[in-house]
ZAVO-5777 format. One record per residue (C-alpha): residue number from 1; x, y, z. Coordinates in pm, 1 decimal. Example, Ala and Ser with C-alpha at 12.3 -4.5 7.8 and 13.67 -1.06 7.14 Angstrom:
% residues 2
PT seq       xx       yy       zz
PT   1   1230.0   -450.0    780.0
PT   2   1367.0   -106.0    714.0
% end
This chain:
% residues 568
PT seq       xx       yy       zz
PT   1    881.4  34847.8  19868.0
PT   2    791.8  34489.2  19800.3
PT   3    476.4  34368.1  19978.0
PT   4    469.2  34002.7  20065.4
PT   5    169.6  33793.4  19964.1
PT   6     14.4  33648.1  20269.5
PT   7   -110.3  33293.9  20250.2
PT   8   -438.2  33179.0  20408.3
PT   9   -477.5  32813.0  20500.1
PT  10   -849.8  32840.2  20585.6
PT  11  -1117.1  32640.6  20363.5
PT  12  -1454.8  32453.4  20367.5
PT  13  -1529.1  32240.6  20662.6
PT  14  -1645.5  31880.5  20623.5
PT  15  -1993.7  31983.1  20731.0
PT  16  -2012.7  32243.0  20454.6
PT  17  -1902.8  31982.7  20196.5
PT  18  -2164.7  31736.7  20317.9
PT  19  -2437.5  32000.2  20305.7
PT  20  -2335.2  32095.4  19951.5
PT  21  -2334.9  31730.4  19844.7
PT  22  -2680.9  31682.2  19996.2
PT  23  -2818.2  31983.7  19812.2
PT  24  -2665.2  31858.6  19485.0
PT  25  -2806.3  31508.2  19538.2
PT  26  -3154.6  31643.2  19606.5
PT  27  -3133.9  31847.9  19290.0
PT  28  -3024.5  31546.8  19082.0
PT  29  -3297.7  31328.9  19232.8
PT  30  -3558.2  31593.8  19164.7
PT  31  -3438.6  31615.8  18805.2
PT  32  -3455.7  31239.7  18757.7
PT  33  -3799.6  31229.5  18918.8
PT  34  -3913.7  31500.9  18681.3
PT  35  -3776.5  31305.8  18380.5
PT  36  -3931.0  30981.4  18504.9
PT  37  -4268.6  31143.5  18557.5
PT  38  -4252.0  31306.3  18216.2
PT  39  -4158.2  30974.3  18055.2
PT  40  -4440.0  30792.3  18235.9
PT  41  -4683.4  31058.8  18124.1
PT  42  -4558.6  31022.6  17766.4
PT  43  -4602.1  30644.5  17777.6
PT  44  -4948.6  30681.0  17929.9
PT  45  -5050.7  30937.8  17670.0
PT  46  -4916.0  30712.9  17394.9
PT  47  -5115.0  30418.0  17530.2
PT  48  -5429.5  30627.6  17568.0
PT  49  -5388.1  30768.8  17218.2
PT  50  -5352.7  30415.3  17079.7
PT  51  -5660.2  30301.3  17271.5
PT  52  -5861.8  30596.3  17140.6
PT  53  -5757.4  30523.9  16783.7
PT  54  -5839.4  30154.6  16827.6
PT  55  -6185.3  30232.7  16965.0
PT  56  -6254.9  30465.2  16672.7
PT  57  -6126.4  30200.0  16432.8
PT  58  -6368.4  29943.8  16577.0
PT  59  -6659.0  30186.7  16555.3
PT  60  -6577.2  30236.6  16186.6
PT  61  -6555.4  29859.5  16134.6
PT  62  -6897.6  29814.7  16294.9
PT  63  -7048.8  30030.1  16020.4
PT  64  -6936.5  29770.6  15764.5
PT  65  -7068.9  29469.0  15959.5
PT  66  -7401.4  29291.9  15919.4
PT  67  -7650.8  29525.9  16084.0
PT  68  -7860.7  29245.7  16235.9
PT  69  -7557.1  29098.1  16411.5
PT  70  -7492.0  29418.6  16607.1
PT  71  -7654.6  29333.4  16939.2
PT  72  -7552.6  29258.8  17296.5
PT  73  -7473.7  28893.9  17226.4
PT  74  -7307.5  28904.1  16884.4
PT  75  -7133.2  29238.9  16832.8
PT  76  -6796.5  29128.7  16970.8
PT  77  -6781.5  28800.7  16775.5
PT  78  -6897.2  28982.9  16461.2
PT  79  -6614.3  29235.2  16486.0
PT  80  -6357.5  28967.0  16571.6
PT  81  -6444.5  28784.0  16249.0
PT  82  -6351.1  29086.1  16035.2
PT  83  -6003.0  29112.5  15874.9
PT  84  -5718.6  29219.0  16109.5
PT  85  -5939.2  29197.0  16420.1
PT  86  -5878.9  28839.0  16534.8
PT  87  -5782.0  28780.6  16899.6
PT  88  -5403.0  28812.2  16925.5
PT  89  -5380.5  28597.5  17241.0
PT  90  -5579.2  28275.5  17246.8
PT  91  -5458.3  28187.6  17597.9
PT  92  -5561.3  28517.3  17761.0
PT  93  -5928.4  28560.1  17858.2
PT  94  -6117.3  28821.0  17660.1
PT  95  -6044.8  28984.5  17326.5
PT  96  -5690.3  29119.3  17286.0
PT  97  -5565.4  29342.8  17006.5
PT  98  -5209.5  29470.2  16973.8
PT  99  -5140.0  29821.3  16848.3
PT 100  -4805.7  30012.6  16862.3
PT 101  -4654.0  29736.1  17071.4
PT 102  -4925.2  29765.6  17339.3
PT 103  -5176.3  29487.0  17405.7
PT 104  -5528.9  29614.2  17463.3
PT 105  -5829.0  29425.5  17596.1
PT 106  -6148.0  29513.0  17409.6
PT 107  -6512.5  29473.8  17506.4
PT 108  -6776.9  29543.5  17243.0
PT 109  -7152.3  29549.4  17281.9
PT 110  -7449.7  29712.2  17113.9
PT 111  -7814.7  29794.4  17168.5
PT 112  -8103.3  29911.6  16950.2
PT 113  -8155.9  30287.9  16951.1
PT 114  -8496.9  30434.9  16876.8
PT 115  -8492.1  30796.9  16765.5
PT 116  -8776.9  31006.5  16911.9
PT 117  -8815.8  31203.8  16587.8
PT 118  -9041.8  30941.2  16426.0
PT 119  -9242.0  30839.7  16733.3
PT 120  -9168.6  30609.5  17024.5
PT 121  -9157.3  30233.3  17040.5
PT 122  -9453.9  30039.3  17173.3
PT 123  -9240.7  29770.4  17338.0
PT 124  -9023.4  29734.4  17644.4
PT 125  -8785.2  29497.2  17464.6
PT 126  -8459.2  29478.5  17662.9
PT 127  -8257.4  29496.3  17340.7
PT 128  -8325.7  29872.0  17322.2
PT 129  -8080.1  30119.6  17467.8
PT 130  -8184.2  30254.1  17806.3
PT 131  -8181.0  30615.0  17690.6
PT 132  -8349.1  30569.6  17352.2
PT 133  -8702.6  30699.1  17295.4
PT 134  -8939.3  30601.6  17579.7
PT 135  -9250.3  30387.8  17538.9
PT 136  -9507.6  30656.0  17461.2
PT 137  -9739.3  30770.9  17179.0
PT 138  -9725.3  30830.8  16891.4
PT 139  -9616.3  30474.0  16818.5
PT 140  -9316.5  30422.5  16588.8
PT 141  -9393.9  30156.5  16325.5
PT 142  -9029.8  30047.3  16318.1
PT 143  -8831.3  30166.9  16619.9
PT 144  -8510.9  29996.5  16502.5
PT 145  -8353.0  30322.6  16380.7
PT 146  -7990.4  30270.3  16485.2
PT 147  -7761.2  30029.1  16663.2
PT 148  -7550.9  30204.9  16924.8
PT 149  -7215.4  30030.7  16939.1
PT 150  -7007.0  30074.7  17253.3
PT 151  -6636.0  29993.4  17259.4
PT 152  -6434.4  29973.1  17584.3
PT 153  -6055.0  29948.4  17553.0
PT 154  -5832.3  29880.4  17854.9
PT 155  -5460.4  29821.1  17903.0
PT 156  -5217.0  29748.8  18186.9
PT 157  -5075.9  30029.0  18401.8
PT 158  -4900.1  29984.9  18733.5
PT 159  -5111.9  30089.6  19029.4
PT 160  -5430.5  30135.0  18827.1
PT 161  -5738.6  29919.0  18781.1
PT 162  -5761.0  29850.4  18411.4
PT 163  -6136.4  29826.0  18358.4
PT 164  -6429.6  30043.8  18267.3
PT 165  -6660.5  29906.1  18536.3
PT 166  -6812.2  29650.9  18300.7
PT 167  -7083.1  29669.8  18039.0
PT 168  -7261.8  30000.1  18054.7
PT 169  -6924.6  30170.1  18099.3
PT 170  -6951.6  30418.0  18385.0
PT 171  -6587.3  30476.8  18481.0
PT 172  -6496.0  30828.2  18375.0
PT 173  -6223.4  30896.3  18631.4
PT 174  -5939.5  31110.6  18498.2
PT 175  -5673.0  30845.0  18556.0
PT 176  -5879.6  30539.3  18462.4
PT 177  -5689.4  30300.2  18234.6
PT 178  -5985.0  30282.0  17999.1
PT 179  -6114.9  30448.4  17683.9
PT 180  -6484.1  30443.7  17592.8
PT 181  -6625.8  30518.8  17250.0
PT 182  -6983.0  30489.6  17125.6
PT 183  -7121.6  30532.8  16777.7
PT 184  -7456.9  30504.2  16602.9
PT 185  -7487.4  30270.4  16305.5
PT 186  -7793.4  30362.6  16094.7
PT 187  -8037.0  30095.4  15987.4
PT 188  -7953.2  30026.6  15619.5
PT 189  -8326.1  30017.4  15545.5
PT 190  -8358.0  30367.7  15687.1
PT 191  -8540.4  30236.8  15990.6
PT 192  -8858.8  30241.1  15785.4
PT 193  -8936.3  29898.0  15642.1
PT 194  -8998.7  29594.3  15868.4
PT 195  -8686.4  29400.7  15959.5
PT 196  -8671.8  29019.9  15969.5
PT 197  -8543.5  28866.5  16293.5
PT 198  -8270.6  28681.9  16107.1
PT 199  -8111.8  28525.6  16414.5
PT 200  -8424.2  28330.0  16513.6
PT 201  -8541.5  28138.4  16207.9
PT 202  -8670.6  27787.0  16277.8
PT 203  -8626.3  27520.1  16009.9
PT 204  -8831.0  27200.2  15976.9
PT 205  -8693.9  26931.3  15952.6
PT 206  -8473.4  27041.7  16240.7
PT 207  -8150.3  26899.3  16096.8
PT 208  -7815.8  27049.7  16006.7
PT 209  -7765.5  26961.4  15730.5
PT 210  -8117.2  26861.4  15627.5
PT 211  -8124.7  26494.4  15524.1
PT 212  -8478.5  26361.2  15565.8
PT 213  -8702.3  26568.4  15339.3
PT 214  -9057.7  26436.3  15294.9
PT 215  -9339.0  26551.5  15066.9
PT 216  -9394.4  26840.6  15311.6
PT 217  -9066.4  26994.2  15197.1
PT 218  -8865.8  27235.8  15409.5
PT 219  -9051.8  27494.2  15619.6
PT 220  -8899.0  27808.7  15767.9
PT 221  -9083.8  28007.1  16035.7
PT 222  -8970.7  28350.3  16152.2
PT 223  -9082.5  28689.1  16281.1
PT 224  -9054.9  29042.2  16156.9
PT 225  -8965.1  29290.1  16427.2
PT 226  -9264.7  29503.0  16333.5
PT 227  -9577.5  29438.1  16128.7
PT 228  -9531.5  29377.0  15756.5
PT 229  -9791.4  29353.6  15483.8
PT 230  -9567.7  29132.5  15266.5
PT 231  -9248.0  28927.7  15298.9
PT 232  -9069.6  28811.6  14982.9
PT 233  -8793.3  28552.3  14949.1
PT 234  -8554.2  28433.9  14681.9
PT 235  -8306.4  28144.3  14682.4
PT 236  -7971.3  28155.9  14505.7
PT 237  -8057.7  27856.6  14284.5
PT 238  -8190.8  28102.0  14019.8
PT 239  -8530.3  27932.4  14034.7
PT 240  -8691.6  27929.1  14380.2
PT 241  -8867.9  28221.9  14540.9
PT 242  -9203.1  28367.4  14628.7
PT 243  -9404.4  28533.3  14903.4
PT 244  -9403.9  28413.2  15263.0
PT 245  -9733.0  28324.8  15435.2
PT 246  -9861.0  28535.8  15725.8
PT 247  -9963.7  28309.7  16015.0
PT 248 -10153.4  28541.7  16255.7
PT 249 -10331.7  28874.1  16289.3
PT 250 -10024.6  29067.2  16407.5
PT 251  -9860.6  29035.1  16063.5
PT 252  -9532.9  28970.8  16243.0
PT 253  -9524.5  28588.6  16216.7
PT 254  -9443.9  28428.7  15881.3
PT 255  -9357.3  28098.4  15717.4
PT 256  -9191.2  27984.8  15394.4
PT 257  -9252.5  27642.9  15239.1
PT 258  -8991.3  27516.2  14996.0
PT 259  -9024.1  27181.1  14825.0
PT 260  -9371.2  27104.5  14960.1
PT 261  -9693.0  27039.9  14768.1
PT 262  -9768.6  27259.5  14467.0
PT 263  -9759.7  27556.1  14428.4
PT 264  -9453.2  27562.2  14657.1
PT 265  -9125.6  27595.1  14460.5
PT 266  -8944.4  27264.1  14418.2
PT 267  -8622.9  27202.7  14610.3
PT 268  -8305.5  27197.4  14397.9
PT 269  -8205.9  26854.2  14275.8
PT 270  -7842.5  26912.8  14380.9
PT 271  -7735.5  26909.3  14745.5
PT 272  -7536.5  27181.3  14917.9
PT 273  -7582.8  27516.7  15092.6
PT 274  -7846.2  27751.4  14952.4
PT 275  -7887.0  28110.6  15070.9
PT 276  -8236.3  28253.8  15099.4
PT 277  -8274.2  28632.4  15083.5
PT 278  -8579.1  28734.5  15290.1
PT 279  -8714.8  29090.6  15293.5
PT 280  -9020.4  29247.6  15454.1
PT 281  -9232.4  29534.1  15315.9
PT 282  -9482.0  29774.5  15467.5
PT 283  -9676.9  29994.4  15225.5
PT 284  -9409.9  29907.0  14964.9
PT 285  -9131.1  30036.4  15192.1
PT 286  -8861.4  29765.3  15217.1
PT 287  -8677.9  29650.6  15526.1
PT 288  -8322.1  29523.9  15519.0
PT 289  -8253.4  29186.2  15358.8
PT 290  -8194.3  28881.4  15578.4
PT 291  -7967.2  28609.3  15438.2
PT 292  -8040.7  28260.8  15572.8
PT 293  -7856.7  27941.4  15472.4
PT 294  -8043.6  27614.8  15414.7
PT 295  -7800.0  27316.7  15397.0
PT 296  -7927.3  27011.6  15203.3
PT 297  -7766.8  26666.9  15219.0
PT 298  -8026.1  26422.5  15082.5
PT 299  -7838.9  26216.6  14826.4
PT 300  -7506.7  26047.6  14776.9
PT 301  -7302.1  26215.9  14500.2
PT 302  -7384.1  26148.8  14137.5
PT 303  -7135.0  25970.8  13916.0
PT 304  -6880.9  26223.4  13783.7
PT 305  -6899.2  26295.9  13412.5
PT 306  -6595.0  26249.5  13191.1
PT 307  -6474.5  26497.3  12925.9
PT 308  -6701.8  26517.0  12626.2
PT 309  -6637.2  26543.7  12254.2
PT 310  -6297.2  26431.9  12130.0
PT 311  -6125.0  26482.3  12466.3
PT 312  -6000.0  26175.8  12649.9
PT 313  -6018.5  26119.0  13024.6
PT 314  -5680.5  25955.4  13070.2
PT 315  -5346.7  25907.8  12900.2
PT 316  -4979.9  25827.5  12952.8
PT 317  -4726.1  26100.3  13028.8
PT 318  -4366.1  25980.8  12990.9
PT 319  -4191.0  26317.9  13011.5
PT 320  -3936.6  26211.2  13271.8
PT 321  -3860.8  25888.1  13086.2
PT 322  -3796.8  26083.3  12766.7
PT 323  -3595.5  26359.7  12930.0
PT 324  -3240.5  26407.6  12790.3
PT 325  -2957.6  26243.1  12989.8
PT 326  -2874.2  26269.6  13272.3
PT 327  -3225.3  26381.7  13367.6
PT 328  -3415.4  26085.2  13231.2
PT 329  -3546.3  25801.2  13446.7
PT 330  -3774.4  25505.0  13388.8
PT 331  -4088.4  25653.8  13539.6
PT 332  -4409.0  25743.9  13362.2
PT 333  -4752.2  25835.5  13496.2
PT 334  -5112.6  25810.5  13386.5
PT 335  -5283.5  26149.3  13375.6
PT 336  -5658.4  26155.3  13448.2
PT 337  -5927.0  26422.8  13430.7
PT 338  -6304.6  26454.7  13473.0
PT 339  -6577.0  26718.4  13487.0
PT 340  -6669.3  26902.9  13806.2
PT 341  -6996.6  26801.6  13969.0
PT 342  -7284.6  27048.0  13978.1
PT 343  -7356.0  26949.4  14339.3
PT 344  -7260.8  27209.5  14599.3
PT 345  -7157.4  26974.8  14878.2
PT 346  -6884.2  26781.9  14698.8
PT 347  -6581.6  26756.8  14926.0
PT 348  -6350.4  26609.8  14663.4
PT 349  -6283.0  26318.5  14431.6
PT 350  -6081.5  25997.5  14428.9
PT 351  -5955.7  25797.7  14133.6
PT 352  -5948.0  25419.6  14175.0
PT 353  -5770.2  25164.2  13958.1
PT 354  -5990.9  24867.3  13890.4
PT 355  -5841.4  24532.4  13992.7
PT 356  -6114.4  24282.9  13899.2
PT 357  -6418.4  24253.9  13679.2
PT 358  -6641.8  24465.5  13905.3
PT 359  -6582.2  24790.6  14086.7
PT 360  -6550.7  24733.6  14462.0
PT 361  -6597.2  25018.6  14708.9
PT 362  -6788.9  24843.8  14984.0
PT 363  -6507.6  24695.7  15186.5
PT 364  -6708.4  24375.5  15224.8
PT 365  -6409.6  24185.0  15087.9
PT 366  -6104.7  24398.2  15178.0
PT 367  -5871.5  24198.1  14955.0
PT 368  -6076.7  24302.5  14652.1
PT 369  -6095.5  24673.4  14731.4
PT 370  -5977.7  24876.3  14437.8
PT 371  -5679.7  25096.9  14533.3
PT 372  -5699.5  25474.7  14545.6
PT 373  -5429.2  25595.2  14306.1
PT 374  -5482.7  25968.6  14353.7
PT 375  -5725.5  26211.4  14510.8
PT 376  -5830.7  26572.9  14475.2
PT 377  -5936.7  26709.9  14812.0
PT 378  -6128.1  26999.2  14664.9
PT 379  -6449.5  27030.4  14464.7
PT 380  -6269.2  27250.3  14209.7
PT 381  -5974.3  27018.4  14132.4
PT 382  -6068.6  26779.0  13853.4
PT 383  -5740.2  26611.3  13764.0
PT 384  -5471.0  26398.6  13923.7
PT 385  -5228.0  26124.7  13822.5
PT 386  -5140.5  25766.4  13899.1
PT 387  -4771.0  25771.8  13997.6
PT 388  -4728.8  25393.3  13975.1
PT 389  -4933.2  25257.1  13683.1
PT 390  -4891.8  24905.8  13544.1
PT 391  -4590.0  24859.8  13318.0
PT 392  -4796.7  24720.3  13031.0
PT 393  -5145.4  24624.1  12921.1
PT 394  -5456.6  24833.2  12976.6
PT 395  -5513.4  25007.7  13309.6
PT 396  -5878.1  25087.5  13387.8
PT 397  -5969.8  25373.0  13621.5
PT 398  -6288.3  25530.7  13754.0
PT 399  -6365.2  25850.7  13946.8
PT 400  -6580.8  25874.0  14259.8
PT 401  -6711.7  26192.2  14420.4
PT 402  -6736.7  26225.8  14798.9
PT 403  -6958.9  26437.4  15019.8
PT 404  -7069.5  26451.1  15383.1
PT 405  -7184.2  26127.8  15545.0
PT 406  -7542.6  26106.0  15668.2
PT 407  -7564.0  26155.3  16042.2
PT 408  -7928.7  26063.3  16110.2
PT 409  -8156.8  25769.3  16034.4
PT 410  -8196.3  25820.0  15665.5
PT 411  -8537.0  25733.3  15522.4
PT 412  -8712.2  26039.1  15385.0
PT 413  -8963.9  25999.5  15103.9
PT 414  -8759.5  26189.3  14847.4
PT 415  -8426.2  26031.4  14925.5
PT 416  -8422.1  25653.5  14962.0
PT 417  -8083.4  25512.6  15060.8
PT 418  -7859.5  25424.6  14769.5
PT 419  -7744.4  25063.5  14786.6
PT 420  -7594.7  24984.0  14448.3
PT 421  -7474.7  25140.8  14127.5
PT 422  -7449.0  24969.8  13789.7
PT 423  -7179.3  24696.8  13790.6
PT 424  -7075.0  24816.4  14136.5
PT 425  -7089.6  24672.9  14484.0
PT 426  -7254.3  24862.9  14768.1
PT 427  -7123.5  25221.3  14792.0
PT 428  -7348.5  25363.7  15061.8
PT 429  -7190.6  25181.1  15354.3
PT 430  -6830.5  25294.9  15387.3
PT 431  -6650.9  25081.4  15642.0
PT 432  -6328.1  25124.9  15830.8
PT 433  -6165.7  24857.9  15615.2
PT 434  -6232.6  25053.6  15297.8
PT 435  -5960.0  25218.5  15092.8
PT 436  -6174.1  25531.0  15109.4
PT 437  -6011.9  25595.0  15446.6
PT 438  -5751.2  25781.2  15244.9
PT 439  -5994.8  26066.0  15304.0
PT 440  -5935.9  26160.0  15664.6
PT 441  -6091.1  26420.0  15895.7
PT 442  -5909.9  26704.1  15720.0
PT 443  -6080.2  26609.9  15397.1
PT 444  -6441.3  26649.3  15500.5
PT 445  -6455.6  26780.4  15854.9
PT 446  -6559.2  26435.8  15980.6
PT 447  -6411.8  26091.4  16035.5
PT 448  -6536.9  25933.4  15711.6
PT 449  -6645.6  26078.0  15379.6
PT 450  -6927.9  25918.8  15179.1
PT 451  -6870.7  25771.5  14834.9
PT 452  -7107.2  25820.6  14544.6
PT 453  -7154.0  25628.1  14222.5
PT 454  -6841.7  25577.1  14010.3
PT 455  -6789.0  25733.3  13670.1
PT 456  -6773.5  25539.2  13349.1
PT 457  -6450.2  25337.3  13316.0
PT 458  -6138.2  25514.8  13187.3
PT 459  -5925.7  25258.1  12999.2
PT 460  -5565.7  25358.4  12928.3
PT 461  -5355.2  25152.7  12684.5
PT 462  -5005.7  25178.4  12833.0
PT 463  -4812.6  25071.3  12520.9
PT 464  -5003.8  25309.5  12291.8
PT 465  -4957.6  25591.0  12538.5
PT 466  -4583.3  25537.5  12565.4
PT 467  -4553.6  25542.1  12187.3
PT 468  -4737.1  25874.0  12158.0
PT 469  -4505.8  26159.8  12058.4
PT 470  -4475.5  26445.3  12305.9
PT 471  -4521.4  26807.0  12195.0
PT 472  -4223.6  27036.0  12144.8
PT 473  -4134.1  27243.9  12448.4
PT 474  -4248.9  27606.5  12465.8
PT 475  -3972.1  27862.9  12415.1
PT 476  -3874.4  28222.6  12494.8
PT 477  -4005.0  28230.1  12849.0
PT 478  -4014.2  28557.3  13041.6
PT 479  -4117.6  28637.6  13397.5
PT 480  -4236.6  28964.1  13551.0
PT 481  -4476.8  29094.2  13816.2
PT 482  -4815.4  29248.8  13737.4
PT 483  -4936.0  29584.0  13869.8
PT 484  -5134.5  29401.1  14137.1
PT 485  -4832.6  29200.1  14254.4
PT 486  -4882.9  28863.5  14084.8
PT 487  -4604.2  28666.7  13912.6
PT 488  -4663.2  28690.1  13535.4
PT 489  -4532.2  28428.9  13289.4
PT 490  -4522.0  28448.3  12911.1
PT 491  -4371.3  28216.0  12650.2
PT 492  -4385.7  28126.1  12282.8
PT 493  -4644.3  27855.9  12222.1
PT 494  -4550.5  27505.5  12114.5
PT 495  -4642.6  27401.3  11756.5
PT 496  -4990.0  27247.8  11743.9
PT 497  -5076.0  26984.2  11639.9
PT 498  -4764.0  26801.4  11744.2
PT 499  -4563.5  26544.4  11546.2
PT 500  -4828.5  26271.7  11550.7
PT 501  -5127.2  26501.8  11505.0
PT 502  -5238.9  26568.1  11863.4
PT 503  -5334.0  26925.4  11948.4
PT 504  -5179.1  27107.2  12244.3
PT 505  -5473.9  27152.7  12479.9
PT 506  -5313.7  27340.4  12771.8
PT 507  -4987.7  27419.9  12949.2
PT 508  -4891.7  27267.1  13283.1
PT 509  -4732.6  27487.4  13550.8
PT 510  -4471.8  27356.2  13795.2
PT 511  -4356.3  27577.9  14081.1
PT 512  -4036.9  27573.0  14289.7
PT 513  -3963.4  27200.0  14242.9
PT 514  -3740.1  27028.1  14496.5
PT 515  -3538.5  26879.8  14210.0
PT 516  -3482.7  26956.5  13843.9
PT 517  -3325.7  26625.7  13740.3
PT 518  -3598.5  26581.2  13627.9
PT 519  -3869.3  26825.0  13743.7
PT 520  -4094.2  26595.9  13952.4
PT 521  -4461.4  26553.9  13876.8
PT 522  -4537.7  26631.9  14240.9
PT 523  -4441.4  26997.3  14178.8
PT 524  -4750.2  27054.3  13960.7
PT 525  -4946.1  27350.3  14090.8
PT 526  -5174.3  27469.9  13811.6
PT 527  -5249.3  27470.7  13440.8
PT 528  -5367.1  27725.6  13186.2
PT 529  -5727.4  27743.1  13072.4
PT 530  -5669.0  27623.1  12718.7
PT 531  -5363.5  27658.7  12497.9
PT 532  -5282.4  28018.9  12594.6
PT 533  -4916.8  28117.6  12632.5
PT 534  -4958.4  28332.4  12944.3
PT 535  -5012.8  28263.8  13312.7
PT 536  -5054.6  28472.5  13629.8
PT 537  -4995.7  28292.2  13960.1
PT 538  -5303.5  28366.2  14176.9
PT 539  -5135.3  28247.6  14499.3
PT 540  -4767.1  28347.0  14505.2
PT 541  -4738.5  28351.1  14883.6
PT 542  -4520.4  28597.4  15072.9
PT 543  -4287.2  28659.0  14777.1
PT 544  -4324.0  28694.0  14401.5
PT 545  -3976.9  28545.7  14343.7
PT 546  -4026.6  28188.8  14219.8
PT 547  -3892.3  27943.8  13966.4
PT 548  -4160.4  27803.8  13738.6
PT 549  -4146.9  27532.7  13473.6
PT 550  -4397.5  27528.3  13187.2
PT 551  -4479.6  27221.5  12976.4
PT 552  -4709.9  27177.7  12677.2
PT 553  -4970.2  26898.9  12709.5
PT 554  -5134.5  26733.4  12409.0
PT 555  -5480.1  26579.0  12375.6
PT 556  -5354.2  26240.0  12498.1
PT 557  -5172.2  26393.8  12797.4
PT 558  -4817.7  26350.7  12671.2
PT 559  -4614.9  26641.7  12802.1
PT 560  -4323.7  26835.9  12656.6
PT 561  -3994.2  26899.4  12830.6
PT 562  -4019.4  27189.3  13078.9
PT 563  -3930.5  27552.1  13007.6
PT 564  -3784.4  27731.9  13315.7
PT 565  -3911.5  28082.9  13390.5
PT 566  -3813.1  28290.0  13695.6
PT 567  -3998.3  28588.8  13835.1
PT 568  -3847.6  28876.1  14035.1
% end
């Protein structure tokens, strides 16, 4: 018997569907909330991990910094001056460092920590950490045992106050958006020898730089943090040094006289910055060395010296005029060179082309001012060229060194104002009308540089120079990169002497010229030290891939045609 299947039209009501949908929605929302919370926790942990690593990094950096600069006032600026620690946001208050895509705000401070193991300090100096050894016997001869560096790192987090409650760092709440790290930096002198208070040295005359030096010389007064039985000093002029003089019964106050009456060491005859190394001793136990800079600016620069021996100071280079068609043009230059000054404060040099019978630098008669034909805005660059020399005859040049202009009333006993040089108008007063204004604020850090005495004249016979035969070009150039990442050039040397008997004295290096028809003189970047057929570029920039051109230069500055060399 066949049984019929009965159908049932009953199902879920709308209320049941709505309840089911609500339950499902709550479950989905709970899941998303769980994911969101987990993601926020991950981000927070990542930020906190980065902050912890940054704080530890800064503690490690502090151990490489100058120990004396680790104090409440200078620790942060000292760390900021180290490589890779500069403020990444100049417009945002405070010190910002970016790590893993997160910007952190850093506060760094330090205090002096006295270990109780070698006695307690006999001073209530506020520079000591609050919880270092108390003021009590036995007295510690040098309580400066450590510097305790404290680093606070904060970052932004919604709904949280991103600070550590300021210096002293007391916020230890579990959810605080702050990481604190402290570390002890040991005194490099072992905390045993007396330390010089390097940050509070007084110099007489009180000038920066020192211009007016009398027969009393330069006097430095300073303190040692604890008593010393001797303080020695040495200047980096390889001549000056001695023992400082104790000035009271505490043996903590000292003075150094440099350049005063005998037996004080004489001041150097050359101006510039000199570093004095000062070190205290107690029972032959040394303290850490203090380095203090004494800047001297007493004299205008000496006249630059020209090359000695058979070398000449100037000659004609007609490489571009002699280049094969279609690269040749009608231009030639006058190459010039001189010797570097022994003075430490030279800001650079200028080469002038003499127009009349006398050298004129004063600006008293602007129409007679000799033109600046080239300049070297560095104390280490001792060559340049006149791009537009006279077409014929003899062109006469001279070189002038520049340093920092006097800023006070200049009249010290040892440095009378310079008014004239031989066959030269006044060079001490540099006026706004002077051609020396080619040296702007970027040249010397001030509005006007100060000219010194000119060198001996450099006469260049244009016709003789043009007739001089250029050396043969170097050959077989090859470019590579050294193991330390510098572009490396080699070539086969040019025959020397050249066709008219002049020796090849060096090779000129041109780098990435804007044109090669011909290679312009403006692309000169360096030269070899002598006639060596190899060159490493000390400043390749972001890439080692460059196109160089190498020319041979003879003793009269004629230059060969360029040899191209590329580096990978």
